[in-house]
N, CA, C and O atoms as a GROMACS GRO file, in nm:
protein
  316
    1UNK      N    1   0.032  -1.080   1.179
    1UNK     CA    2   0.137  -1.008   1.287
    1UNK      C    3   0.125  -0.839   1.235
    1UNK      O    4   0.168  -0.786   1.132
    2UNK      N    5   0.050  -0.782   1.349
    2UNK     CA    6   0.068  -0.637   1.317
    2UNK      C    7   0.148  -0.594   1.247
    2UNK      O    8   0.218  -0.687   1.207
    3UNK      N    9   0.189  -0.466   1.194
    3UNK     CA   10   0.294  -0.390   1.088
    3UNK      C   11   0.383  -0.330   1.286
    3UNK      O   12   0.297  -0.347   1.372
    4UNK      N   13   0.474  -0.293   1.327
    4UNK     CA   14   0.536  -0.232   1.407
    4UNK      C   15   0.522  -0.022   1.331
    4UNK      O   16   0.552   0.024   1.221
    5UNK      N   17   0.471   0.036   1.445
    5UNK     CA   18   0.503   0.134   1.404
    5UNK      C   19   0.596   0.225   1.462
    5UNK      O   20   0.602   0.211   1.585
    6UNK      N   21   0.683   0.327   1.409
    6UNK     CA   22   0.796   0.368   1.372
    6UNK      C   23   0.758   0.553   1.482
    6UNK      O   24   0.703   0.659   1.450
    7UNK      N   25   0.798   0.522   1.563
    7UNK     CA   26   0.716   0.682   1.645
    7UNK      C   27   0.903   0.729   1.683
    7UNK      O   28   0.992   0.645   1.693
    8UNK      N   29   0.922   0.861   1.696
    8UNK     CA   30   0.997   0.945   1.773
    8UNK      C   31   1.063   0.959   1.849
    8UNK      O   32   0.990   0.868   1.888
    9UNK      N   33   1.137   0.980   1.926
    9UNK     CA   34   1.127   0.924   2.064
    9UNK      C   35   1.180   1.077   2.169
    9UNK      O   36   1.270   1.125   2.100
   10UNK      N   37   1.170   1.146   2.264
   10UNK     CA   38   1.110   1.297   2.312
   10UNK      C   39   1.237   1.314   2.331
   10UNK      O   40   1.314   1.236   2.275
   11UNK      N   41   1.294   1.430   2.422
   11UNK     CA   42   1.448   1.456   2.400
   11UNK      C   43   1.477   1.325   2.559
   11UNK      O   44   1.568   1.247   2.584
   12UNK      N   45   1.309   1.371   2.654
   12UNK     CA   46   1.379   1.273   2.765
   12UNK      C   47   1.461   1.112   2.739
   12UNK      O   48   1.568   1.062   2.777
   13UNK      N   49   1.342   1.067   2.652
   13UNK     CA   50   1.368   0.951   2.600
   13UNK      C   51   1.527   0.872   2.524
   13UNK      O   52   1.588   0.765   2.528
   14UNK      N   53   1.539   1.030   2.448
   14UNK     CA   54   1.677   1.053   2.413
   14UNK      C   55   1.834   1.014   2.545
   14UNK      O   56   1.922   0.930   2.566
   15UNK      N   57   1.784   1.138   2.596
   15UNK     CA   58   1.887   1.089   2.699
   15UNK      C   59   1.913   1.020   2.776
   15UNK      O   60   2.018   1.030   2.839
   16UNK      N   61   1.828   0.929   2.795
   16UNK     CA   62   1.840   0.858   2.867
   16UNK      C   63   1.901   0.716   2.819
   16UNK      O   64   1.962   0.624   2.872
   17UNK      N   65   1.842   0.755   2.668
   17UNK     CA   66   1.910   0.607   2.626
   17UNK      C   67   2.086   0.649   2.595
   17UNK      O   68   2.168   0.562   2.567
   18UNK      N   69   2.109   0.758   2.605
   18UNK     CA   70   2.236   0.844   2.582
   18UNK      C   71   2.320   0.781   2.705
   18UNK      O   72   2.424   0.716   2.691
   19UNK      N   73   2.252   0.813   2.835
   19UNK     CA   74   2.268   0.791   2.934
   19UNK      C   75   2.312   0.618   2.954
   19UNK      O   76   2.416   0.587   3.012
   20UNK      N   77   2.224   0.524   2.901
   20UNK     CA   78   2.258   0.411   2.919
   20UNK      C   79   2.363   0.373   2.871
   20UNK      O   80   2.442   0.292   2.919
   21UNK      N   81   2.371   0.458   2.730
   21UNK     CA   82   2.461   0.418   2.657
   21UNK      C   83   2.636   0.444   2.706
   21UNK      O   84   2.736   0.381   2.671
   22UNK      N   85   2.623   0.554   2.792
   22UNK     CA   86   2.750   0.530   2.792
   22UNK      C   87   2.819   0.526   2.963
   22UNK      O   88   2.911   0.577   3.028
   23UNK      N   89   2.685   0.413   2.982
   23UNK     CA   90   2.733   0.362   3.138
   23UNK      C   91   2.846   0.243   3.080
   23UNK      O   92   2.844   0.194   2.968
   24UNK      N   93   2.928   0.217   3.174
   24UNK     CA   94   3.044   0.174   3.162
   24UNK      C   95   3.054   0.034   3.172
   24UNK      O   96   3.118  -0.047   3.104
   25UNK      N   97   2.952   0.014   3.308
   25UNK     CA   98   2.970  -0.152   3.335
   25UNK      C   99   2.789  -0.134   3.406
   25UNK      O  100   2.706  -0.043   3.403
   26UNK      N  101   2.790  -0.262   3.461
   26UNK     CA  102   2.694  -0.268   3.542
   26UNK      C  103   2.640  -0.255   3.592
   26UNK      O  104   2.520  -0.283   3.593
   27UNK      N  105   2.731  -0.183   3.693
   27UNK     CA  106   2.739  -0.110   3.860
   27UNK      C  107   2.701   0.058   3.823
   27UNK      O  108   2.672   0.140   3.910
   28UNK      N  109   2.706   0.085   3.690
   28UNK     CA  110   2.644   0.176   3.664
   28UNK      C  111   2.546   0.254   3.582
   28UNK      O  112   2.515   0.370   3.554
   29UNK      N  113   2.500   0.087   3.550
   29UNK     CA  114   2.353   0.070   3.497
   29UNK      C  115   2.300   0.077   3.600
   29UNK      O  116   2.200   0.146   3.620
   30UNK      N  117   2.329   0.043   3.643
   30UNK     CA  118   2.246  -0.016   3.815
   30UNK      C  119   2.185   0.148   3.903
   30UNK      O  120   2.076   0.180   3.950
   31UNK      N  121   2.325   0.224   3.891
   31UNK     CA  122   2.294   0.340   3.956
   31UNK      C  123   2.198   0.417   3.859
   31UNK      O  124   2.096   0.476   3.895
   32UNK      N  125   2.247   0.407   3.726
   32UNK     CA  126   2.180   0.449   3.635
   32UNK      C  127   1.989   0.428   3.687
   32UNK      O  128   1.911   0.508   3.740
   33UNK      N  129   1.970   0.270   3.637
   33UNK     CA  130   1.836   0.284   3.694
   33UNK      C  131   1.751   0.287   3.802
   33UNK      O  132   1.628   0.276   3.798
   34UNK      N  133   1.848   0.307   3.939
   34UNK     CA  134   1.836   0.360   4.082
   34UNK      C  135   1.813   0.490   4.055
   34UNK      O  136   1.727   0.551   4.119
   35UNK      N  137   1.858   0.527   3.997
   35UNK     CA  138   1.818   0.752   3.985
   35UNK      C  139   1.666   0.760   3.925
   35UNK      O  140   1.579   0.827   3.980
   36UNK      N  141   1.644   0.689   3.814
   36UNK     CA  142   1.560   0.668   3.743
   36UNK      C  143   1.410   0.600   3.848
   36UNK      O  144   1.301   0.612   3.793
   37UNK      N  145   1.411   0.551   3.954
   37UNK     CA  146   1.326   0.503   3.989
   37UNK      C  147   1.310   0.588   4.109
   37UNK      O  148   1.210   0.609   4.178
   38UNK      N  149   1.448   0.638   4.119
   38UNK     CA  150   1.378   0.743   4.274
   38UNK      C  151   1.295   0.894   4.228
   38UNK      O  152   1.239   0.974   4.302
   39UNK      N  153   1.311   0.896   4.076
   39UNK     CA  154   1.270   1.037   4.019
   39UNK      C  155   1.116   0.989   3.989
   39UNK      O  156   1.013   1.046   4.023
   40UNK      N  157   1.129   0.893   3.931
   40UNK     CA  158   0.947   0.845   3.932
   40UNK      C  159   0.887   0.787   4.074
   40UNK      O  160   0.766   0.811   4.078
   41UNK      N  161   0.921   0.737   4.161
   41UNK     CA  162   0.906   0.735   4.346
   41UNK      C  163   0.890   0.877   4.399
   41UNK      O  164   0.812   0.904   4.490
   42UNK      N  165   0.982   0.985   4.326
   42UNK     CA  166   0.931   1.121   4.342
   42UNK      C  167   0.811   1.191   4.326
   42UNK      O  168   0.732   1.256   4.395
   43UNK      N  169   0.831   1.142   4.178
   43UNK     CA  170   0.665   1.239   4.113
   43UNK      C  171   0.591   1.198   4.176
   43UNK      O  172   0.494   1.270   4.199
   44UNK      N  173   0.594   1.072   4.232
   44UNK     CA  174   0.414   0.945   4.259
   44UNK      C  175   0.424   1.004   4.440
   44UNK      O  176   0.339   0.980   4.526
   45UNK      N  177   0.501   1.053   4.452
   45UNK     CA  178   0.458   1.081   4.630
   45UNK      C  179   0.415   1.260   4.588
   45UNK      O  180   0.324   1.314   4.651
   46UNK      N  181   0.471   1.315   4.508
   46UNK     CA  182   0.434   1.467   4.462
   46UNK      C  183   0.266   1.491   4.426
   46UNK      O  184   0.182   1.577   4.455
   47UNK      N  185   0.269   1.358   4.341
   47UNK     CA  186   0.116   1.371   4.329
   47UNK      C  187   0.008   1.276   4.393
   47UNK      O  188  -0.107   1.266   4.350
   48UNK      N  189   0.058   1.209   4.499
   48UNK     CA  190  -0.018   1.148   4.606
   48UNK      C  191  -0.025   1.269   4.730
   48UNK      O  192  -0.114   1.343   4.773
   49UNK      N  193   0.008   1.263   4.737
   49UNK     CA  194   0.027   1.444   4.828
   49UNK      C  195  -0.069   1.540   4.739
   49UNK      O  196  -0.146   1.602   4.813
   50UNK      N  197  -0.083   1.565   4.621
   50UNK     CA  198  -0.128   1.662   4.555
   50UNK      C  199  -0.292   1.607   4.570
   50UNK      O  200  -0.387   1.679   4.602
   51UNK      N  201  -0.297   1.507   4.549
   51UNK     CA  202  -0.459   1.447   4.533
   51UNK      C  203  -0.500   1.467   4.698
   51UNK      O  204  -0.601   1.525   4.734
   52UNK      N  205  -0.424   1.421   4.767
   52UNK     CA  206  -0.449   1.379   4.882
   52UNK      C  207  -0.483   1.614   4.987
   52UNK      O  208  -0.551   1.640   5.086
   53UNK      N  209  -0.413   1.695   4.914
   53UNK     CA  210  -0.477   1.815   4.965
   53UNK      C  211  -0.558   1.841   4.889
   53UNK      O  212  -0.632   1.924   4.942
   54UNK      N  213  -0.601   1.810   4.756
   54UNK     CA  214  -0.709   1.859   4.703
   54UNK      C  215  -0.844   1.764   4.704
   54UNK      O  216  -0.917   1.757   4.605
   55UNK      N  217  -0.868   1.692   4.825
   55UNK     CA  218  -0.940   1.585   4.858
   55UNK      C  219  -1.007   1.501   4.783
   55UNK      O  220  -1.124   1.475   4.813
   56UNK      N  221  -0.942   1.438   4.668
   56UNK     CA  222  -0.978   1.357   4.533
   56UNK      C  223  -0.928   1.231   4.578
   56UNK      O  224  -0.974   1.128   4.531
   57UNK      N  225  -0.823   1.228   4.678
   57UNK     CA  226  -0.792   1.118   4.792
   57UNK      C  227  -0.749   1.078   4.917
   57UNK      O  228  -0.643   1.045   4.971
   58UNK      N  229  -0.896   1.098   4.954
   58UNK     CA  230  -0.891   1.064   5.072
   58UNK      C  231  -0.873   0.896   5.164
   58UNK      O  232  -0.868   0.785   5.110
   59UNK      N  233  -0.865   0.935   5.339
   59UNK     CA  234  -0.846   0.788   5.402
   59UNK      C  235  -0.943   0.683   5.329
   59UNK      O  236  -0.901   0.571   5.300
   60UNK      N  237  -1.094   0.729   5.297
   60UNK     CA  238  -1.163   0.642   5.302
   60UNK      C  239  -1.172   0.598   5.146
   60UNK      O  240  -1.197   0.480   5.118
   61UNK      N  241  -1.146   0.710   5.029
   61UNK     CA  242  -1.087   0.578   4.895
   61UNK      C  243  -1.001   0.523   4.880
   61UNK      O  244  -0.986   0.437   4.794
   62UNK      N  245  -0.891   0.571   4.986
   62UNK     CA  246  -0.755   0.484   4.926
   62UNK      C  247  -0.796   0.347   5.020
   62UNK      O  248  -0.762   0.234   4.983
   63UNK      N  249  -0.889   0.378   5.172
   63UNK     CA  250  -0.924   0.215   5.211
   63UNK      C  251  -1.003   0.147   5.084
   63UNK      O  252  -0.986   0.025   5.081
   64UNK      N  253  -1.086   0.199   4.978
   64UNK     CA  254  -1.124   0.112   4.929
   64UNK      C  255  -1.069   0.031   4.790
   64UNK      O  256  -1.112  -0.070   4.733
   65UNK      N  257  -0.951   0.121   4.759
   65UNK     CA  258  -0.884   0.124   4.649
   65UNK      C  259  -0.808  -0.012   4.730
   65UNK      O  260  -0.849  -0.111   4.669
   66UNK      N  261  -0.736  -0.047   4.816
   66UNK     CA  262  -0.666  -0.136   4.868
   66UNK      C  263  -0.780  -0.241   4.866
   66UNK      O  264  -0.727  -0.323   4.942
   67UNK      N  265  -0.839  -0.269   4.850
   67UNK     CA  266  -0.905  -0.354   4.887
   67UNK      C  267  -0.910  -0.439   4.710
   67UNK      O  268  -0.879  -0.555   4.685
   68UNK      N  269  -0.957  -0.340   4.622
   68UNK     CA  270  -0.936  -0.380   4.507
   68UNK      C  271  -0.862  -0.475   4.453
   68UNK      O  272  -0.772  -0.509   4.530
   69UNK      N  273  -0.863  -0.553   4.314
   69UNK     CA  274  -0.818  -0.602   4.240
   69UNK      C  275  -0.756  -0.521   4.128
   69UNK      O  276  -0.831  -0.491   4.035
   70UNK      N  277  -0.632  -0.482   4.123
   70UNK     CA  278  -0.675  -0.367   4.017
   70UNK      C  279  -0.513  -0.430   3.903
   70UNK      O  280  -0.458  -0.360   3.819
   71UNK      N  281  -0.482  -0.544   3.933
   71UNK     CA  282  -0.369  -0.606   3.846
   71UNK      C  283  -0.445  -0.624   3.682
   71UNK      O  284  -0.564  -0.599   3.665
   72UNK      N  285  -0.361  -0.666   3.578
   72UNK     CA  286  -0.420  -0.699   3.455
   72UNK      C  287  -0.439  -0.872   3.525
   72UNK      O  288  -0.382  -0.918   3.624
   73UNK      N  289  -0.522  -0.926   3.451
   73UNK     CA  290  -0.609  -1.046   3.463
   73UNK      C  291  -0.487  -1.141   3.362
   73UNK      O  292  -0.436  -1.109   3.255
   74UNK      N  293  -0.472  -1.245   3.432
   74UNK     CA  294  -0.410  -1.347   3.347
   74UNK      C  295  -0.456  -1.369   3.240
   74UNK      O  296  -0.561  -1.309   3.263
   75UNK      N  297  -0.476  -1.423   3.085
   75UNK     CA  298  -0.489  -1.508   3.028
   75UNK      C  299  -0.547  -1.642   3.059
   75UNK      O  300  -0.465  -1.712   3.118
   76UNK      N  301  -0.622  -1.679   3.045
   76UNK     CA  302  -0.623  -1.830   3.085
   76UNK      C  303  -0.655  -1.946   2.950
   76UNK      O  304  -0.763  -1.965   2.894
   77UNK      N  305  -0.561  -1.993   2.930
   77UNK     CA  306  -0.584  -2.102   2.799
   77UNK      C  307  -0.675  -2.214   2.814
   77UNK      O  308  -0.686  -2.278   2.918
   78UNK      N  309  -0.733  -2.233   2.720
   78UNK     CA  310  -0.785  -2.344   2.734
   78UNK      C  311  -0.775  -2.484   2.762
   78UNK      O  312  -0.731  -2.508   2.650
   79UNK      N  313  -0.779  -2.608   2.821
   79UNK     CA  314  -0.726  -2.700   2.764
   79UNK      C  315  -0.825  -2.839   2.796
   79UNK      O  316  -0.794  -2.949   2.749
   0.00000   0.00000   0.00000
């Protein structure tokens, strides 16, 4: 088994941990999770707009990506 490597958390990671530690109940935890999802969705939307604006991601490229299987394949076990 490989040894676990220790790494330091960056300030954003520490802030998130402290925020979740201060959440009083499941509703507050869910609200924090929603805020994080909204934050990442907003960043993704801005990046998509940037890629569209600079021509990196045009409609033909986007259509080509829609037909590709990009998920990590499942491991098949020998039977």
